[in-house]
C-alpha positions as CSV (number, residue, x, y, z in Angstrom):
1,M,25.5,39.6,-189.3
2,T,26.2,42.2,-192.4
3,F,29.3,41.5,-194.3
4,R,30.8,44.9,-192.9
5,R,30.8,43.7,-189.3
6,W,31.8,40.3,-190.2
7,V,35.0,41.6,-191.6
8,V,35.5,44.1,-188.6
9,M,35.1,40.8,-186.4
10,M,37.8,39.1,-188.2
11,L,40.4,41.8,-188.3
12,A,39.7,42.2,-184.7
13,L,40.4,38.3,-183.6
14,W,43.2,38.3,-186.2
15,M,44.9,41.5,-184.5
16,V,44.6,39.6,-180.9
17,A,46.1,36.6,-182.3
18,T,48.7,38.5,-183.8
19,T,49.5,40.1,-180.5
20,Q,49.5,36.8,-178.4
21,A,51.8,35.5,-181.3
22,Q,54.3,38.4,-180.6
23,Q,54.5,37.0,-177.0
24,M,56.6,34.0,-178.2
25,T,59.5,33.5,-180.3
26,V,62.1,31.0,-181.0
27,E,65.7,31.6,-181.2
28,D,69.2,30.0,-181.6
29,F,68.2,27.0,-183.4
30,T,70.9,24.5,-184.1
31,R,71.6,20.8,-184.7
32,L,73.5,18.7,-182.0
33,K,76.0,16.6,-184.1
34,R,77.4,13.3,-183.3
35,P,81.5,13.2,-183.5
36,F,82.4,10.3,-185.0
37,W,86.0,10.1,-183.2
38,K,84.4,9.2,-179.7
39,R,81.5,8.5,-177.9
40,S,78.5,11.0,-177.7
41,K,75.8,11.3,-175.3
42,V,73.2,13.0,-178.0
43,T,70.1,10.5,-178.3
44,V,68.2,10.0,-181.8
45,D,64.9,8.6,-182.7
46,K,64.9,6.3,-186.3
47,Q,61.5,7.3,-186.9
48,K,61.3,10.8,-185.5
49,A,62.9,14.3,-185.5
50,I,64.0,15.7,-181.7
51,I,64.3,18.9,-180.7
52,D,64.8,20.5,-177.3
53,F,63.3,24.0,-176.5
54,M,65.1,25.6,-173.6
55,T,62.6,27.7,-171.3
56,E,61.9,28.0,-167.8
57,E,57.8,27.9,-168.5
58,K,55.9,24.8,-168.8
59,G,52.2,24.2,-170.2
60,F,52.9,24.2,-173.8
61,T,51.5,22.1,-176.6
62,F,53.0,21.4,-179.6
63,T,51.8,20.3,-183.4
64,A,53.7,19.6,-185.9
65,N,52.7,20.8,-189.7
66,G,49.5,22.2,-188.1
67,K,47.7,18.7,-187.6
68,E,50.0,16.0,-185.6
69,P,50.2,16.4,-182.2
70,A,53.8,16.1,-180.8
71,E,55.1,13.9,-178.1
72,V,56.1,16.2,-175.1
73,E,58.7,15.3,-171.9
74,E,59.2,18.3,-169.8
75,G,61.8,18.7,-167.6
76,D,64.3,21.2,-165.5
77,G,64.6,24.5,-167.9
78,I,64.0,22.1,-171.1
79,I,61.1,20.6,-173.0
80,T,62.1,17.9,-175.4
81,V,59.7,17.4,-178.7
82,K,59.4,14.8,-180.8
83,V,57.9,15.2,-184.3
84,P,57.8,13.4,-187.5
85,T,60.3,13.5,-190.3
86,K,60.2,16.0,-192.7
87,T,58.3,18.2,-190.6
88,R,58.2,22.3,-191.7
89,H,56.7,24.0,-188.8
90,I,55.1,23.8,-185.2
91,T,52.5,25.1,-184.0
92,I,53.2,26.0,-180.2
93,K,50.2,27.0,-177.8
94,H,50.0,27.8,-174.2
95,A,46.9,29.0,-171.9
96,T,49.1,32.4,-171.3
97,Y,51.1,33.5,-174.0
98,G,48.6,32.1,-176.8
99,Q,49.5,30.5,-180.1
100,Y,52.5,31.0,-182.1
101,T,53.4,29.0,-185.4
102,W,57.5,28.6,-186.1
103,R,58.5,27.6,-189.7
104,V,62.1,25.9,-188.8
105,P,64.9,27.2,-190.5
106,V,66.1,24.4,-192.5
107,K,64.0,22.5,-195.3
108,Y,62.6,20.3,-192.9
109,L,63.4,18.4,-189.8
110,K,64.7,14.9,-190.5
111,R,64.8,11.4,-188.5
112,K,67.8,10.2,-186.7
113,K,68.6,14.1,-186.1
114,H,68.9,16.0,-182.6
115,Y,68.0,19.7,-182.7
116,K,68.0,22.8,-180.0
117,A,66.4,26.0,-179.8
118,R,65.3,28.6,-177.0
119,L,61.8,29.2,-176.5
120,I,60.9,32.8,-175.4
121,A,57.7,33.7,-173.9
122,V,57.0,37.0,-172.6
123,D,54.0,38.1,-170.7
124,A,53.6,42.0,-170.4
125,T,51.3,41.9,-167.4
126,K,53.9,39.6,-165.7
127,E,56.9,41.2,-163.4
128,Y,59.8,40.0,-164.7
129,K,61.7,38.2,-162.2
130,L,65.6,37.1,-162.2
131,Q,66.2,33.1,-162.6
132,K,69.9,33.6,-162.3
133,Q,72.4,35.7,-160.0
134,W,76.1,35.9,-160.0
135,V,78.3,34.8,-156.6
136,V,81.5,35.9,-156.4
137,F,84.4,34.3,-153.7
138,K,87.4,36.3,-152.2
139,V,89.3,33.5,-151.1
140,S,92.9,33.2,-149.6
141,P,95.2,31.8,-150.7
142,E,95.2,32.4,-154.2
143,N,95.9,28.8,-155.6
144,A,92.9,27.6,-153.4
145,I,90.3,25.4,-155.4
146,V,86.4,26.0,-155.5
147,H,84.0,23.5,-156.0
148,V,79.7,24.3,-156.5
149,D,77.9,22.1,-156.3
150,S,79.8,18.9,-156.2
151,T,80.5,19.6,-160.1
152,V,83.7,18.4,-161.6
153,T,84.7,21.9,-162.6
154,L,87.6,23.6,-160.8
155,V,88.0,27.2,-160.3
156,R,91.4,28.5,-159.0
157,G,92.0,32.4,-159.0
158,T,91.8,35.0,-156.7
159,N,87.6,35.8,-157.3
160,P,86.2,32.9,-159.1
161,S,82.6,33.8,-159.7
162,F,79.6,31.7,-160.8
163,Y,76.1,32.6,-162.5
164,L,73.7,30.3,-160.9
165,A,70.2,29.9,-160.6
166,L,68.5,31.3,-157.3
167,G,68.0,29.2,-154.4
168,S,70.4,26.9,-152.1
169,H,73.7,26.1,-153.1
170,T,76.8,24.2,-151.7
171,Y,80.4,24.6,-152.1
172,Q,83.9,23.5,-150.9
173,V,87.1,25.4,-150.8
174,E,90.5,23.4,-150.4
175,A,94.3,23.8,-151.0
176,P,97.6,22.1,-150.4
177,F,98.5,22.6,-146.6
178,Y,95.4,24.4,-145.7
179,E,92.4,23.1,-144.0
180,S,89.1,22.8,-146.4
181,V,86.0,24.8,-146.2
182,A,82.5,23.1,-146.7
183,D,79.4,25.2,-146.3
184,S,76.1,26.4,-148.2
185,F,74.4,29.4,-149.0
186,Q,71.6,31.2,-150.4
187,L,71.2,32.8,-153.7
188,A,68.3,35.5,-154.2
189,D,67.6,37.8,-156.9
190,S,68.3,40.9,-155.0
191,A,71.7,41.4,-155.4
192,K,75.1,39.9,-156.4
193,M,76.5,37.8,-153.7
194,T,80.2,37.6,-152.1
195,I,81.5,35.1,-150.1
196,D,85.0,35.3,-148.2
197,V,86.8,32.5,-147.3
198,K,90.2,32.4,-145.9
199,L,91.7,29.4,-145.1
200,Q,93.6,28.2,-142.2
201,P,97.2,26.5,-142.6
202,Q,97.7,23.2,-141.3
203,Y,101.1,22.3,-142.5
204,S,103.3,21.9,-139.5
205,F,107.1,22.0,-138.8
206,L,109.4,19.8,-137.0
207,T,112.8,21.2,-135.4
208,V,115.2,18.5,-134.0
209,R,118.1,19.4,-131.7
210,T,121.0,17.2,-130.9
211,E,124.4,17.4,-128.9
212,W,126.3,16.4,-132.1
213,P,126.9,19.1,-134.5
214,T,127.7,16.4,-137.1
215,G,124.7,14.2,-136.5
216,D,122.9,14.2,-139.9
217,I,119.2,14.5,-139.5
218,H,116.6,13.0,-141.9
219,I,113.1,13.5,-142.0
220,D,111.4,10.9,-144.1
221,G,114.6,9.6,-145.8
222,K,115.7,13.3,-146.6
223,S,118.7,14.9,-145.0
224,I,117.6,18.1,-143.6
225,G,120.8,19.6,-141.8
226,K,123.0,18.6,-139.1
227,G,123.2,19.2,-135.2
228,E,120.0,21.2,-135.2
229,A,117.7,21.5,-138.7
230,T,114.3,22.8,-139.0
231,S,112.0,20.9,-141.7
232,Q,110.2,22.3,-144.6
233,R,106.6,22.1,-144.6
234,L,105.2,18.8,-143.3
235,M,101.6,17.6,-143.9
236,A,100.0,16.5,-140.5
237,G,100.4,13.0,-139.7
238,N,103.2,10.3,-138.9
239,H,106.8,11.3,-139.9
240,R,110.0,8.6,-139.7
241,L,112.8,10.8,-138.2
242,S,116.6,9.5,-138.2
243,V,119.8,10.6,-137.3
244,F,123.2,9.3,-138.5
245,L,126.6,9.4,-137.2
246,G,129.1,8.8,-140.2
247,T,126.9,5.6,-141.8
248,A,125.4,4.8,-138.6
249,C,122.0,5.3,-137.7
250,C,121.6,6.0,-134.0
251,Y,118.2,7.3,-133.9
252,D,115.4,5.8,-135.6
253,E,111.8,6.8,-134.4
254,T,108.1,8.1,-135.7
255,I,107.4,11.7,-134.7
256,S,103.2,12.4,-134.9
257,L,102.3,15.7,-135.8
258,S,99.0,17.7,-135.6
259,P,97.9,20.5,-137.7
260,A,99.6,23.7,-138.1
261,E,102.1,22.2,-135.1
262,K,105.6,23.7,-134.7
263,K,107.2,20.8,-132.7
264,V,110.6,20.6,-131.3
265,V,112.6,17.2,-130.6
266,T,115.3,17.9,-128.5
267,L,117.8,14.2,-128.4
268,T,120.5,13.4,-125.6
269,R,122.9,11.0,-125.3
270,K,120.0,8.8,-123.3
271,D,118.0,8.8,-126.9
272,F,121.0,7.7,-128.8
273,H,121.5,3.9,-129.3
274,L,125.2,3.6,-129.8
275,H,128.3,3.1,-127.7
276,P,129.9,6.4,-126.0
277,L,132.0,8.5,-129.1
278,K,134.8,10.2,-127.9
279,P,134.7,13.9,-127.5
280,T,135.1,16.1,-130.2
281,T,138.2,18.5,-130.3
282,P,137.6,21.6,-128.9
283,V,137.8,24.6,-131.5
284,A,140.3,27.5,-130.6
285,V,138.8,30.6,-129.9
286,T,140.6,34.2,-129.5
287,P,140.8,35.9,-125.9
288,Q,137.8,38.3,-126.8
289,Q,135.2,35.5,-127.1
290,K,132.9,34.6,-123.6
291,V,133.7,31.1,-121.9
292,L,131.2,29.4,-120.3
293,P,131.9,27.9,-116.5
294,A,132.5,24.3,-116.5
295,T,129.7,22.5,-114.7
296,T,130.6,18.4,-113.9
297,T,127.6,15.7,-114.2
298,T,127.2,12.5,-112.0
299,T,126.4,9.1,-113.3
300,S,125.3,6.1,-111.5
301,S,126.6,3.5,-114.0
302,S,130.2,2.8,-114.5
303,T,129.6,2.2,-118.2
304,A,128.3,5.7,-118.5
305,A,132.0,7.2,-117.0
306,P,132.7,8.2,-120.6
307,L,130.1,10.2,-121.2
308,S,130.4,12.2,-118.2
309,A,133.9,13.0,-119.5
310,S,132.7,13.9,-122.8
311,A,130.1,15.9,-121.2
312,K,132.6,18.0,-118.8
313,A,134.7,18.4,-122.0
314,M,131.6,19.8,-123.8
315,A,130.4,21.7,-121.2
316,S,134.1,23.6,-120.5
317,T,134.4,24.3,-124.5
318,P,134.3,28.3,-125.2
319,V,131.2,29.9,-126.6
320,I,132.4,31.4,-129.5
321,E,130.2,34.4,-131.1
322,A,130.3,36.0,-134.7
323,P,129.1,39.2,-135.9
324,V,127.1,38.2,-139.1
325,T,125.3,39.9,-141.5
326,L,122.3,38.5,-143.4
327,I,121.3,40.3,-146.5
328,T,117.9,39.8,-148.7
329,S,116.9,41.0,-152.4
330,D,113.9,42.6,-151.1
331,A,113.2,45.1,-148.1
332,N,109.9,43.3,-147.5
333,I,111.4,39.6,-146.9
334,E,111.3,38.8,-143.5
335,I,114.7,36.7,-141.9
336,L,114.4,34.0,-139.6
337,V,117.4,32.7,-138.0
338,D,116.7,28.8,-136.0
339,R,112.9,29.8,-137.0
340,E,113.0,33.2,-134.7
341,P,111.9,36.7,-136.6
342,K,115.3,38.8,-136.8
343,G,114.2,41.4,-139.0
344,R,113.2,42.4,-142.7
345,G,115.0,43.5,-145.4
346,Q,118.8,43.2,-143.6
347,W,119.8,42.3,-140.3
348,S,123.3,42.4,-138.3
349,G,124.0,40.5,-135.0
350,K,125.9,38.3,-133.2
351,L,125.5,34.4,-133.6
352,D,126.7,31.8,-131.4
353,G,129.3,29.1,-132.7
354,G,127.7,25.9,-133.9
355,Y,125.0,25.3,-136.6
356,H,122.5,27.7,-137.4
357,L,119.4,27.1,-139.9
358,V,118.3,30.8,-141.7
359,T,115.6,30.9,-143.9
360,T,113.4,34.2,-145.3
361,R,109.8,34.8,-145.2
362,K,107.5,36.6,-147.3
363,D,103.7,36.3,-147.6
364,S,103.8,32.9,-145.8
365,I,105.8,31.4,-148.5
366,E,109.3,30.6,-147.1
367,S,112.5,29.9,-149.0
368,V,114.9,27.0,-148.6
369,A,116.9,26.9,-145.7
370,T,120.6,28.2,-145.6
371,S,122.7,26.5,-143.4
372,L,125.1,28.8,-141.5
373,W,128.1,27.3,-139.3
374,I,129.8,29.6,-136.8
375,S,133.5,27.9,-135.9
376,D,135.4,31.3,-135.3
377,S,134.9,35.0,-134.3
378,F,135.5,36.2,-137.7
379,P,132.4,38.2,-139.6
380,Q,130.4,36.6,-142.0
381,E,128.2,38.0,-144.9
382,V,125.3,36.1,-146.3
383,N,123.0,36.6,-149.0
384,L,119.4,34.6,-148.5
385,A,117.9,32.7,-150.8
386,V,114.2,34.2,-152.4
387,P,111.3,33.0,-150.6
388,E,110.1,29.6,-152.4
389,T,109.3,26.3,-151.4
390,S,111.4,23.1,-152.3
391,V,108.4,21.1,-153.0
392,A,106.0,21.2,-156.1
393,M,102.3,20.1,-156.7
394,L,100.6,18.7,-159.3
395,N,97.1,19.1,-160.0
396,I,96.1,16.1,-162.5
397,H,92.9,15.8,-164.2
398,S,91.5,14.6,-167.5
399,N,88.2,14.3,-169.6
400,I,88.4,10.7,-168.0
401,E,87.2,10.2,-164.3
402,G,89.3,7.2,-162.7
403,A,92.4,6.9,-164.9
404,S,95.0,5.9,-163.4
405,I,98.3,8.2,-162.3
406,Y,101.8,7.2,-163.3
407,I,104.7,9.7,-162.5
408,D,107.9,8.4,-163.9
409,N,106.2,4.6,-164.4
410,I,105.1,5.2,-160.3
411,P,101.5,4.8,-159.5
412,M,100.0,7.9,-157.7
413,G,96.3,7.4,-157.6
414,V,93.4,8.2,-160.2
415,T,91.9,11.3,-161.8
416,P,91.2,13.9,-160.7
417,C,94.3,14.0,-158.4
418,I,96.5,16.3,-156.3
419,I,100.0,15.1,-156.0
420,T,102.2,16.9,-153.4
421,G,105.5,16.6,-152.0
422,L,107.6,16.8,-155.6
423,P,110.7,18.2,-155.8
424,I,111.6,20.8,-157.7
425,N,114.0,21.5,-160.5
426,R,113.5,18.5,-162.3
427,T,111.0,17.3,-165.2
428,Y,108.1,14.4,-164.5
429,V,106.4,12.6,-167.0
430,V,102.9,12.3,-166.3
431,R,101.1,9.0,-167.8
432,L,97.3,8.2,-167.8
433,S,96.5,4.8,-168.4
434,S,92.5,3.3,-168.7
435,P,91.1,0.1,-170.2
436,K,89.3,1.7,-172.7
437,H,91.3,4.3,-174.0
438,K,94.9,4.9,-175.1
439,D,97.6,5.6,-172.8
440,R,98.7,9.2,-172.8
441,K,101.7,11.0,-171.6
442,A,102.6,14.5,-171.0
443,S,106.2,15.9,-169.6
444,V,105.7,18.7,-166.8
445,K,108.6,20.7,-165.1
446,P,106.6,22.1,-161.8
447,L,107.4,25.4,-160.0
448,G,108.2,25.7,-156.0
449,N,104.8,27.0,-154.3
450,Q,102.4,26.8,-157.1
451,L,100.1,24.3,-157.7
452,T,100.8,23.3,-161.6
453,D,97.7,22.4,-163.7
454,V,98.1,19.4,-165.6
455,L,95.2,18.6,-168.3
456,I,95.6,15.4,-170.5
457,Q,92.7,14.4,-172.8
458,M,92.4,10.8,-173.4
459,K,91.2,9.2,-176.9
């Protein structure tokens, strides 16, 4: 072989090696630090340096300083390499992508240090395929919480989006007062995926009707009105219904509600556990008011005679009607009287004498109930409240899972947790406690009709 042919062959080999080397590169080199003020999950080796190469490819070999093979551990999307201390360059070899010698950006790699870099390998003959794809959730209601692949990250918003690896994934969408939805989806590289999720409401209402206009109705210890009243939103389950006449409790039972049920409970004299009461004084009426014909009732018990007389007196009491005008601040707000829709924006009509419960509704949100008492035939005009709930919700989470939650020194669960049924228009002190961390406190004043996020970092 002549010298000229030998030079040409060496140049050809150098060009091939250079071409292969250009198919690999290392970028985004950095060192993982270990903060001293809290425990860190960064692992180190007392004798060697550790470097994580982020790549989706496999089959690489690594040689430190061109002579010492390195220890290699392959994972999902990562290759962990251990090299001797004071390593200045690493030779990377691959059967498809060739050979590449990478000089570290620092003076050398040190023992007890952990580094990270991105290893990029490109094959010009190989068709590029996406490894990840976007998925967008269109969720109703807006305050829903989306979990994807059981991660602890909570995403709230109308259209939360995720950049996920191709393949199968699971998700769960939940919100207070709505039925949660759990399902899975298959993510392909063809196009962005959109998932529509509409949660079905599961809150319930309880309407209580009694024969006494002054009967004070309580649900779970809270008064909702007198005579006849409808509760605010209630979760499905058992609730305590009590009715008081003055200071005496004359009814106390447990009522069961199913999801999204609107139950009506009518209480008559036989349901009460008190002695018969004297009939109330009839209300004076004008000649234009209608009068119901008197009806009689019979009883088989001599002890029930006063009740029969009272029933006759109540039955012969004239029925009062009064013209009423109900006004809202928005033409799109719906007006409900005794849970029955009457119109939007403004409503005028006649209501019978007695107790009425007036609420407004917009976008499935209802206002605090307004009590309306009709005792005569004079016109009434009422400006109604803007739709907003009378309870608030707190989404309490922290960097520590399982920390005990105290609200105003009352234990409420462990992190992460959603606390519901809190009265609005007041400030709460939220305290987290954990055996290995210092207690942390935060003051929060939640708004009605919203899920307020409370993030407390513990040290």
